[in-house]
N, C-alpha and C positions, 0 to 999 in steps of 0.2 A: 916699650922695653925693647933694647937690643935684643935681637936674636944672633948666637954665634952662628959662623960657616957649617959648624956640626950639628946645630939646629935646623939651619935651613936646610941642610940634606934631609935630615929625618922628615921634617915638614914636607918636603917636596915628594918623598917617595911614599909617604902616607897617601899623598894627594893622587900620585900616580897608581897607586891600588885603588883609592876608591872608584877612579874612572875608567880604570882598567873594569872594576866588577859591575860598574853600571853600563860601562859599553855591553860587555858581555850579557847581560840582564836585557836590554835594548835591542840587542841586533841578534842575539842567540837563533842560531841557523839548525830548523828542526831536520832531524832525520830522513832523509827521500824515501818516499814509498816506493816498492818494485815496483816496475811496470813489467805489462805483460810481456813483452821481449825480453824479460831478463830469466822466462824459464823455457825449459825443453818443449817439445810437441807431443811427448809420449803418450798425454792424456788423449789428444785426436789420433793418432795411430793406435791404441788398444781399441777404443771404441769402434771406429771405422772397421778394423778388423772382426770386432765381433758384430757388427752389423751384417760382413760379408757371410758369415757362419749362419744367422737368423735367414737371410735372405735365401740361402740356397733351399731352404725347406719352408718357406712362409707360404701358406697355399692362399691362392688369389691377388700375390703382391705384384706380381709381373703382369704388363711392363709399367701399369699407370703408379699405382700406390708407392712404388720403390722410391723414382726421383721425388716423389710428393716427401715423402718423410725425410730423405736426404736434403731436399730444400728447406725444412723446418728445422732439422734439427743444425745444420749450419749456421742457418741465419741466427736461430734462438740462441746458440753458443757463441757467435760475433757478437750479439747485442749484448749477452749479459757480461763481455768483458771489454766491450768498444771503450768505457771510460777509462782503461789503463792503458789505453794506446793514443797518445798524445796526438799523432799525426793523422788520426779516424775518425770519421765522423759514426755518427749514430744513426740509422737510416729510418727509424721508427716513424719518424714525423711525415716520410712518404705513405703511411700504411693509417689511415685515422682510426680503423676500429681496433689499431694494434695498443692495448693501453699495459706499457710498459711500467715496474715500480718503481720509483724516486731512488735516486743513487747519492749516497754523499760523499763529496770527493775529499773531503777532510780525513777519511780514515783508511787503514789500511785494507788491502784484500788479499788473498792467496789465491791467485787466478786458475791454476790448475782445479782447484775445488771446485770453482763456479764451474768451469766444464764439464767436469765430471759427473756433477748433479742434474745440468741440464741435459746431459747425454742419456743419464739413467733413468731420470722423471720421465722424459719425451719414448724413450724407446720402450719401458714397459709399458706404454699406454699404445703406443704404434701396433706394437705386437702380442698385445694382451691374448691372442685368439691361439697362441704357442703355448701356453703355459699348460695345457691339457694335452696337445696333441704331440708337442716335443719338451716335455719338463725339464728336460737336464739340458737343453741348449736355452730355454726362459730363464733359467733358475741363473745363470749364466751373467746375467743382467746386475742381477742384485750383489752376484758373486765379485764382480767387476768393479761395483762400485765401492764395495765395502775393503776391498784388497788396494784400492788405491787410497781411499780415504784412510786407511790404518798408517800407510806413508806419510801420505800428505799432514796428519794431524802431527808427526814427530818434525815438521818443517817450520812449524808456525808457532804462535800462541795457541791455547784452547780459544778465546776470545777472537782472533782473527779467523780461526778455522770454522767455529761456527757461525760468525757473521758469512762468508764464504760461502758454506754449505747454504744458507739461505738465499744469498743472493741466487744462487744456481736455480733452486727450488721456484722460488717468484718468479724468476724471467720466464722459465719453462711453463709454468700454470700460466702466465699469460700468454703465450705463445699459442699453447694448446687450446684454450678457451678461445682465442683468435680460429685456431684450425678449425674447429668445429664451427664454426659461422660459415665454413664453406661445404655444404650440403652436398654437394656432386662429388667429392673427395674425403669427406669424413668415414671413417670405415666403409670405403667401398670396397674393399677386399672380401668382406664378408658375402658380396653378390656382385661378382663380377663378370657374370652373364644374365644382365636383366632382359627383359622382354624387349627384343627388338624386330621390327618389319622392315626387313632389309630390300631395295627394289629388286625388281626381277628382269629379266632379258639378257640376252647376250651382251659380254663384256662385263656385268658385275658379280661382285663377290657373292661366294657362295659358299656354305662349307666344305672342306676340302677333303680329299683321301686321304688318308686309309680311315682317320678317325671322326672324321665328320662333325667336330665340335663348333659349337654354336658361338655367334660373335661375342668377343670379349670385349668389357669396356667400351660400348659403342657412344657413350657419353661423356665419356673423359673430356672431350673437349670444351667444355662448361664449365671445368675447374679452374681456380684463380691462377694468374702469373703474378708474379712479383716484377718483373720489369717488359714482359713482351706485349705492346700492346693488341690490342684486338684486331687492329687492321692490318697486321704483318701475323697472324695464326693461320690463315689459312694459303695451303702452297698453292704456287700457280698452276694453271690445268696442265693434266698429262698430255700425252701424243696423242691424237687422235684416234679415238678405235677404229680399227679395221680389221676383216678376216683375208685381205688382199694380199697374196705372195709378196707383194711388191712393195709393201706399206713400210712404214719405217715403225709400226707397232708389229707386226709379225716379225721384222727383223731382230727387232729387240725379244721375242719369243724365242727364236732362231738362235740365238747367240747364247741363251740359257740351254737351251737344250743340247746345243753340240759341246756345251763344256761339261755338263753333267755324262753325256754318253763318250765322250773322251776319259773322264774319270773313271767309269765302269766297264771301258774297253776290257775283254781278256787277256788279248794278244796285240801288245802295244811295241812300236818300234823305242831303240832307245830314247828317242828326241820325245815321242810322246809319252814315255813315262817320266821324264822329266818335267814336261809340263804339266802332267797329269797330277804327279804328286805335289809339287808346288803350288798348283789350284786346291786342292783336297786339306793340303795343309792350313793354308790361308782360311779354307773356307770353314773347318773344325775348330780352329785356332780361336776364330771371332764368334763361335756361334752363341756359347752361354744361354742355349734356347729351353734347357730339358731342366724343369725342377726336380730338385732331390739328387742332381748331378752335379750342377756348378752353379755361383752366383749369377745373379740376371745380368741382361745388355747394358742397364744404365749403371748398375753397381761395379759393371767392371772397368769403368772410368776413375771410381774411386780405389779400386785394387790397383791401377797404375798410379794415382796420385801418392798412395800410400808407398810402391816404390821411391817413387821420385824424391818424397817427403824424407825418407830413412837416408838415401844416399846424400842428398844434400844437406840433412841434418839441421833443416829447419827451426828456427824457435815458435813459441807458443804464439805471437801475433801474427808469424807469416802463415804459421798453421790456419789461425782463425781468418783471415783472410781468403786462404785456398781454398778449406771446405764449405764456406759460404757461397763463395761465388760460383764453386763448379755444382754445389746442390741446386741452387738458383736456377744456374742456367738448364740443369738435366730437368728440373720440375718443369721449367716453362716450355722447353721444346717438346717435353711428353704431352703438353696441352695442345700446343700447335700441330704436331703429328697425327694424334688423335682425331682432332677435330676435323682436319683433310681426310683423314682415311675415309671416314663415315660420310663427308660430303662429297666425296668423288665415287666410294664404293667398287674401285677399281677390282677387277678379279686375280687370282694369283697365276704365275707361269704353269703351274700344274693342271689347273683347271682349263686354261685357252690351249695349251699343248696337248691336252688328252681331247679335245673336243674340235680344233681347229686345225693344228699341225699335222692331227691323226689323218686327216683328210688327204694331204700329200705322201706321209709317212705313215703308213699304217701300223707300224711298231710304236708309234709314239701314243696309243691308245691305251698302253700300261706305263705309259711311263712316270716317273717318281723322284723326288728329291734326293739327296745324298743325307738328308736330316733324318737320322734315326734316335727314335727315343728306349735306353736300354731299361729305363725304368718300369714303363709301363708293355716293351716290345714292339711294339709300333713302329713301321720302317716306311722312311720316305714321307714324314710328316711335312706339316707346312703351319707356320703361326695360324691362330685363330681371329684373323680380322682381317679387312681388307688391303692390298699391297702398298698402295699410294699415298704418300711416302713411306719410304724405309723407316722405322723406328730406329733400328739398329745406328742407320748412316745419321740421323739428327743427334743420336747420342755423341755416336762419334764426334761429331762436326761441332757439337758445342762442347764436348770436354777438351775436344784438341785446342779450341780457341782457348778457352780458360787457361788451361795448363801454359799453353805458350806464350799467354799475356804475362805470365809471372815468373817463368823461368828460361826464356829464351830473349834474345836480343838484349840482352843488361850488361852490367859490368861484369857479371861473374861469367857468362856466357855469351858474348857477343853475338854470336850466330844461332843457328839451331841447335836444339837438345839431341843427342843420340844415347839412345839406351837399349837394353837387351829387355822385354816384356816378360817376365819370369812368372805371369799369372797362373799358370797352368803347370807348373814344374812340378815334374812327378806322378803326374797323372797316368793312368793306363792305357783309357777307354776310348783314346783319340791322342793324334798326334800334337802334342803339350810341347814338345822341343821348343825354348824360348825362340821369341824371332826379334831380330836386332832391327831397330827402328833408328833411322837418321833425324827425325824431325817429328813434331807433335802433329804436323801437318799429314805428315806418311802414315801416322797413326790413325786419323780420323779417314783419309782415304782407302786405307786396308780394310778396317773395320766397316767401312760402307761397300765397296766392294766386293768382298765376302760373301753377301750375299747372294751372289749371280752364281759363281760358281756350287753355291747349296742347293741353289734351284727354288731359292723361294723368292724371289725379286727378279724384275726386271732392272736395268741397267737405269732407267729413267727414275726410277723409285729410289735409288739410291742418290744419283747426282741430285735431286730435289730436298732429301731429306737433310745433304751435309750441307746445302744452302741455308736451307732451314736454322741448321743449329747455329751455324755460325752466326746470321742473324741474332738468334735469341741470345748465344753468349756476349756479342757487341752490344743489347741493350742491358744485360747486367754489367755489363765494364761500364758503361755510361751513369749506372747510379753515381750519385756522390760520395765514393768512399773515401776520398781525400780532402783534407782542410785545404 
């Protein structure tokens, strides 16, 4: 049968339609699932700002339980969303006792909802003791979860939203079960001053005037770390103890003694006034020692990170990396520092100055630090644990290195990162003006050195603390984060 030209055209057109339909059926492209990097970081900023509020009043939480909680919060949230971060690895296989729920890569998640549930679940459990003491603050955890979820529920389907909620809860549950196996850390804030037999004798730590508080967290050095190996958890030995006025140890004490005396001097020259103002501002700006007044020293690095995250407008993926690395490094350095403190048991400047320096300078017998507690009314206090090495310095060193690794020497910031730290903007009980910092390294050094003019540490405490902090951060950075 002969087919006309018109018939041939109709036949070819029909075959083309069939081929096109079949092609679409065989090679249909599925809609792409949203990756973590396609969301903003608001959920992280919201929760970490709330953490700072709770931390300010959390009895028994400073200094060890704070970085511990930050480490588990950051790591858990990272693992919960890591499947939606194609260039990143899960690190869970590095910790055999951590049993995470399975993840289905073929279905979609709303990643901010996942993070929201992780933080809500863990913070409810980490701060449960605040439910009766500070109910208005504790209630903010559930209020925050609901407020964020109300918005997130409008951004996706009910099915995806609920699946995302369950993902966050299940991962958080797995992390909390793992955390409970660390018996030296779990709920340690309920008994921050367990019985401890401190060594006795010249040069050894003892409770300090005026409040004479007993040793806090003497066994925190046994807590689990994420990356810092055991052979790097002990500080190098301090300068040999000596009461000889020509010794290095004595000179370290005189530095503290002279700086604090200059700050307290009633009639200063113009030059002395300038130096004293700067030293006092530095000391008080980085203190964060007083419960009920400010957030704690390790949380200070979170406050800095929040500021940078907002200015840089980082996305959810970048936030997951930032807060995981920062929290894990802060946890690890807290373990190393506190292990070292109770190995060396080195006394604080106030004890040495009042006992030894007073032999040459009688007025030193009544010497005190400039760290005051307006909550209790005590003047000239010192933190209640041995001095060497400095915890502030360890947190500053670790935090500065993590922040530098993310925000410095890259395409956006080819050099260092400068910022004005506004952590205490508006406070009136101390010099709270923002301090301009030219780099994160400078931030770490300032945080460390500030303990000398405050009167609570020798310089060697600070030098070793910042070195250890940088090591702890480096070990966290060496984990296989990237594929």
